[in-house]
C-alpha positions, 0 to 999 in steps of 0.5 A, a space after each residue: 395749958 394742957 400738958 397731958 394727953 392720951 397715952 396710947 402708942 400711935 399706929 401711924 408711926 413709921 414702918 415698924 416704929 411705935 411713937 411714945 405716948 404723947 403725955 410722956 413726950 410733953 412731960 419730958 419736953 414741956 418747952 414745945 407747949 408754948 408753940 402749940 396752937 393757943 399755947 397748948 398741945 392736946 393731941 398729936 396734930 397739935 404737937 406736929 403743928 408746933 414741930 413745924 414752927 420749931 423745925 424752922 426756928 432750929 434751922 431743920 430744912 423742910 426736906 430733912 423734916 419730910 424725910 424724917 416724917 417718912 422714915 420714922 413717922 410724923 409723930 416720932 419726927 415731932 417728938 425728935 424736934 421737941 427733944 431737940 428744942 428741950 435739950 438744944 443747949 446740951 446738944 449744941 455743946 457737943 460736937 460730932 467729930 469725923 477723923 481725918 485718919 482713915 484708920 479712925 473713922 468712928 465719928 466719935 462724939 467730942 466736946 473738946 476742940 484741938 489745942 489750936 482751937 480747931 474742931 477736933 481731928 484737924 491736927 495731929 494733936 487733936 486726933 486723940 483728944 477724945 
C-alpha cells in the first residue's frame, strides 16, 4: 500500500489555486487509500478515482462535485473529499445554524440543539444558544 507520492504542487488546480502535495494529503487522510485502485494511491489520478467512489458514498451529487472540480480544480476537490472522509464523524457532529432573526444571519457554527431538541435558531430560546 503506497501512502507517499510526489510532492510538487499541481499546476492543474483551479484558477490561481495550488494543490497540497499528494504525499501530504495521503499522510493527513490515510482512509482514502483503501478506495484507490488496488487499495493504494500512487498519483493524483488514483486519488481522483478514489474521490469519485467516496463522493458517492458521502452523498455528494455528481453536479456538486463537478462544480467543485471546475471551481477549485480536480486535485483540490479530491483533497476535500479525502478530508471529509477522514474527519466525517467530527464534521457531522457540528451544525451550520442559519438564524431566523434577520439581524443575526451570521451562519454561525453550532453543535447544540435548542432546548426542545430542534435545530438551533428555531425557537427564541435557541437563538442565543451558541
